C-alpha angles and dihedrals in degrees: 000000000000107000093177098064108037119192101179095186092060092047091052089048090053091051092049088054091049093049096041093221115171121241093237091060091048092049092050094047095048093038095231140101130260091265090057091049092050089050090054092049090054092050121102090206139014144188114287092235092057091044090053090055090051089051091054095045095046095034092231131118104234090172089069089068088063091045089055090051090054092049093050104035109028114115115264116256113255112262091214096055113124112251107247137176113274113260115246115242136174089222119092114264120227130194113241096207098071106116121196123217090255091058093047091049091048093050093046090047089055091053097040093045087050091235089128137015122236089253092052091050091051092049098041098045101024094237113160116246094238092051092050093049091048089054092049090051095043097044108039122189113288093236093059 
């Protein structure tokens, strides 16, 4: 899965194929015609409200794909920033350092496939050294 270049329409199309849902059911659920559905599947992005309906229909969290992108590709926080009190917000707060199994597998695949060194992974994705070494110990290579 390429988390850097997200084409949400293609991912939805893949999920439709996996689930085997008929076009008539999709059209009825999304209240549109086949042409509208095809247009959505060709789209690289879409409105959050529509994406939420796709999530419900296909029983898959497509928003998590964007969350994974943020975890892997958001710029690192500056080390020299002054520590300040967290700003209060009415929006829910999420921890950035929650890694899914897909992310762990991707990172370990980069190291095991010798595409990247451990140091490169730590620098590129901002993963702490202790976390990376725990993953390596906990999830050994599949051929071992």
